[in-house]
N, C-alpha and C positions, 0 to 999 in steps of 0.2 A: 754197263749191261754186257754180259758175255754172249757172244754169238758163235755158234758152231756151224761152219759152212760145209764141211765134209759130212758124208753120210755116216751115221753112227747108230748105236742101239741104246734104247732106254732100258732101265732096270737090269743093268749088267755090270756095274762097277763094284758093288759091295753087298754081301749077304745081309739079310735082316738080322740074323743071329749075331754077326760081328758088330753091326751098328748098335744093337741092343746092349751088347757087352760094353761097348765104348760109353754109351749113355749111362749105364749103370755104374761104371767105374768113376766117371766124372761126378755123378750124383753122390756117391759114397765119399769121394775125396772132399767135396765141398762141405758135406755134413760134418766130416771130421774136424773141420776148421771152425765150427760154430762156437761162439763164446758163451759164457754163462748168461750174459745179458740177452743174447740172441735166443737162447733156449727158454726165455720167459714166455715166448709164444707157446700155445698149447701144442701137444703132439699132433692133434688132429689138423690144426692149421699148418704147421710145418710140413706135415705129410702132404697136404693138398698143394702147398706152394712148390715143393720140390718135385712132386709128381707132375704138376703142370709144366714146370720149367723144362723138364727133360723128356716129356712125352710130346712128340710132334703132332700137329694137327693133320688129319688125313687130307690128301689131295682132293680137291673138288673140281671136276671137269665141267666146263660150260659148252654151249653149242658152238660148233665149228663154223668157220667162214671159208669160202673159196674165192680166189681172185686169179685172174689171168696174169701169168708171169713171163709172157713172151716166148721166144724160141731158144732152143739150146742144141748145140751140136755135140753128139756123143760118138765116141769111137766104137766100132763094131768088131767083135772077136773075129779072128781069122776063120775063113771058111763059110762066112755068112753073106757073101756077096760084096760088091764094090759100088755102093751108091754114089760115093764121092771120095775124094782124097783131101786130107789136110796138108799143111805145109811140111809135115814130116813124112808124107807119103802113106799114111795109114788110112784105112777105110773109115768113113764117118757117115752119120745119118742125122738128119734134122728132125727134132721132136718139138711138139708144142708142150708147154709146161703150165700146170696149174699149181698154185701154192695153197696148201691146206693149212689153215691157222686154227689151232685148238687151244683156246684160252683155259687157264686153270688158276685156282686159288690155293695157296699153300707154299710150303718150302720146296723150292726147285730141286734141292739136293735129293729129296725123297724119290724123284723120278729116276735116280740112278741106283736105287736100292733094289736088290733082287728079293722078292717075297719068298716065304717058305714053300708055298705052292706055286710052282713056276713052270715055264716051258722053254725048250731050247730055242725056239724061233721067236726071239724078242722083237718087239716093234722097232722099226727104224725111224730116224728123224734126221732132218737136215739143219735145223736151227733150234737151239733151246735157249729161249730168252727168259727174262725174269718172271713173266706170267703167261707165257705162250709157247706152245710147241709148234714147230713148222715142219711140214712134210711135203715134198714135191711129187706130183704125179705127172709123169712124162708120157705122151701118147702121140700116135700118128693117125692120120685120117685114111690115107690110101684109098681103097675102093669102098670103104664102109660109109653108110649113110649117117646122118646126124644122130638118129636114135640109137644106132649101134655104138657109136662113140660115147654118147651120154651114158649108156648102160655100163660100158666098160669102166669109164671114169668113176661113176657112182659106186660100182662094185668094189673097186680098189680103195676108194675113200672109206666106205662103210667097213670093209675088212680091217683097215688100219685103225680106225677109231674104235671099233669093237675090241680089237686086241689091246689097245692102250687102256680102255675102260676095264677090261678083264684083269689086267695086272694091277690097276689102281684098286680094284675091289679086293683082290687078294692081300694087297698091302694094308688096306684098311682093317681087315681082320687081324693081321699081325700086330698092328698098332694097338688095337683093343686089348690083345693079350699082353702086349708090352706094357701098357698102362697099368694093368693089374699087377704085373711082376714088379714094376718100379714102385708102385704104391706099397707093396709088402716090403721091398728093400728099403725104401725111405723110412717107413715106420720102424723097422728093426734097427736101422742105422742111427736114427734119432734117439731111440731108447738107449742104445749102447753108448752113444755120445753123452746123453744126459747122465747116465750112470757114472761114466768116467769123470765128467765135470763135477757132479755132485760129490763124488767120493773125494776128489782132489780138494774141493772146497772145504769139506769136513776135516780132512787131514791138515790143511793149512790153518783152519780155525783152531784145531787142537794145539798146533805148534805156535799159535799166536802170530802167524804171518799174514800180513795184509795183502790180499790178492788183487785189490783194486776194483773188484766187482761192485757194481752199484745195486745189484738185485739179489734177492734170495735165490736159492736153488730152484731150478725150473719146475713147472707144474704140468699136470696132464688134465685135459678136459675129456672125460670119457664120451665115447660115441653113444648116442641114444637112437636106436632104431624106432621109427614111428610107423604106426599103421595108418593107411589111407582109408578114409570113410567116404563112401559115395551116398548120394541121396537114396532114400528107400524106393523100391520099385513102385510104390503107390503114388509117388510124386508125379504131378502132371507135367506135360512137355514144356511148360513155361518156367518150371523151377530151375534154379541154377545148378550146374553140374557139380561144382565144388562147394561144399558147405563152408560157411564163413569161418567156422572154427578151424578147419584144416587150412584155409587161406591164411588165417592169422598165424598158425603154426609155421607155415612156410615163410611168412614175413618176419616172424621172430628169428627164425634160423638165418635169414638173409642179414638181419640186423647184427646177430652175433658174429657172423663171418665178416661183415663190413667193419665192425668195431675192432675185431682182432687184426684186420688188415691195417686199419688206421694206427693202431698201437704197435704194430709189428716192428721189432728191431731188425728183423731179417730184411735184406735189401730187396723189397718187392716193389719199391716205388717206380722202378724203371720198366716194369712189365707192361707189355702192350695190351690193347683191348681184348684180344683173343685169349691171352694168358690169364687175365683177370677174370674173364668169363668162365674159363675152365676151373678156376678155384671155386667159384660159386656153384658151378655145375657139379663138381665132384663133392662139394659139401652137401648139396641136396641129395645126391645119390647115396652118400654115407648114411643119411637118415631115412631115406625112402627106398632102400633096397634096390638101387640101380634102375629105377623107372624113368629117370630123367635122361634126355639126350640133348646134344648140341648141334647147331647148324642143321636143323631138321626142316624139311619142306612142310609147310602148312598153309593151305589156300594160296595166297598171293606170292609167297616166296619163302625164304629160309628164315627161321626164327632162332635166336641164340640159345635159348633154353626152353625145352618143352618137357613138362612132366605129364606123362600119359599112363593111365591105368585102366585095365579092362576095356581097351579100345576107345577110351574117352580122353580128350585133352583136358587135363585138370588145371594146368597153370602154364602160362607162357610169359617169357621175359625177354627183353632186349637190353643189351649193354652198350653204352655210348660214353665217350668222353665229352665233357661240357665244352662247347665251342661257340657259345652264344645262342640267343633265343631262336634264330632262324634255323640253325642246325638241329636244335632241340625239337622244334616244331616238326621238322622232317622225320625225326626219330619217332615222335608220337604217331605221325601219319603211317610210318612203316609198320609200327606195332599193330595199329588198328587194321591196317590193310591185310595183315597176315592172319587175322582172326576169322574163324567160321561162325556161323550163327549159333553154334553150341558152346563157343568159348566165352566164358563170363568173368574170369578172373585173370588178371595179368599184372605185370610190373615193368617199370623202366628203372634200370640200375645205371645211375649217372656217376661217372668218375671225374673228379676235378683235380687239376694240378695248379689251379690258381691260388695265389696267396690269400686272397680275400674270400675264404670259403663261406663265411656267413652271408656275404653279399650274393654269392652264387646260389645259395639255397633260396634266398628271397627272389632272385630272378627266375629260378626254376618254377617256383610257386606261381609267380605272375604269368610266366609263359604258358603254364598249364591252364590257368583260368582264362587266358586270352585265346586259347586254341578254339577253332571253330567247332570242334567236336565236344567241347566241354559242356557238361550239363549241370553238375553240382558237386559239392563235397559229400563224402560219406561220413557223416558225423558219428554214426554208431560204431565205427571201427576207429577207436582213438589211438593216437601215438604212431600211426603208420602212414600218414599222408596219402589216404586213399580218395580217389576222385571217381565220380560217375561220368563216363564218357560214352559217346555213341560210336559204334563201329561203322565201317564203310557200308555194311548191309542195313544199318539203322537200329540194331538191337543194343541195349545198354550193356556196358562192360565196367566192372570195377577195376580200376588201374591204380596200383600203389606206385608212388614215385620215391625212389631211394637215392640219396646223394651221398657219396663217400669221398673223403678227403685223402687223395693219394699223391699229394705234392711231394717232390723229392727234397 
C-alpha cells in the first residue's frame, strides 16, 4: 500500500484528455491483435468487452471519519513572532492535529487525473492509500472557546470534502463522455480488424494456404433497439410496474449476453465483478436507449444495475461471484433490501469460476428455495429461473436468478 506523507494535491498529475488518448491507443492496439477465432464473438459483445475494459469506473466517495492525531510542531515564517525555538534556532508553534479519513471506492489513480472542468486551487492531501484519502487539519486553541474551535475545524473539513467531491463529480462526467467515445472507437476498430482478417482469410483460401484458423470468418449480431412498455394508466396501484413481457425481454437479453460471454474466445475470464457487470449494463443500454445505470442508490444502498424509465424503477439486478450458499444468501438479502415497495422485478446475476458448474447451478437453486424470503417458483415464466420472493417491506418480488460459467 502506497502512503504519501508529504502534503500534495489531488487531480493534478495528468489531464483527462491525455488519459483518454492513452486508453484509446491501448484499446486499438489490443484489437489489432485479435485473431480470426477471437473475432467469432459478435461485434456487439466485443464492443462491450473492450469498452468495459478500458473505461474506468467513477470514484465513489463515502462518509468521512475524524480522529485525533496528537500534537505537531510546525515552523513559523519569519516575522510572525517567536513562540518557541527548535534545535536549529527557528521559530516553532505547537498545533493540535485531526486526521480526516475520506474512504472511496474505485481506481486510486483516477484521483490524480485533472478533469476537463477544473480549478487552479486543487484539494490537498497528506496520505493517499488504496481506498482512503487522508487530510490533516491542524489547529490551535489559544483564547478561543470550544464552540469556536469546533466551528473552525468543521468549516475546514467541509470545505475540503466539498472540494474533493466537486472534482470527483467533474471527473464522472468526463468518464461518461469517455465511455461513449471508446465505444465508438472499439466498434470501428473491431469492424476494421474483422475486414482485414476476413480479407486475408479469403486470399489465403484462394491461394490454397492453410491459415490454421478453426472457425469461419467472424459474424456480427445487429443491435436491436427495444421499446419499453409501462402498464396502462388505468392499472390500479397494486399492479406490477414492469409488464412480464418486458421482463422476459430483459431476461432474454441477459441470457444472450451471458451465453456470448461463456463462448467467448476473447480473454474475458479474468475480468472482475465490476467489469462483468459493466458488460451486462452496457448490453442493456444498447437495447433500451441508455436508460440503465450502474452503482445507483435505491432505498437501502447501491444497486449494480438499475433500469429506470419515466421516473419508475423497472428492473434491478445485483451481480456476484459464487462463493458458497452463505455468501449467496447475503446477496439475496442485499438485493431485497435495496428494493422499494414499487419494485417488482429483479435479477441476481451469479458468475462462477468453479469447475463443477452444474453442481453450482444446483446449489444456487437449493439456496434460493432455502432462503427465508422465498415464497414460490414462478412457473408461468418458463426457462428463466424466476422465483417469487418477499422484499424487506413485505411485498412480493419476482426475482430471476441467472448463473454464468466464467471459469478461466
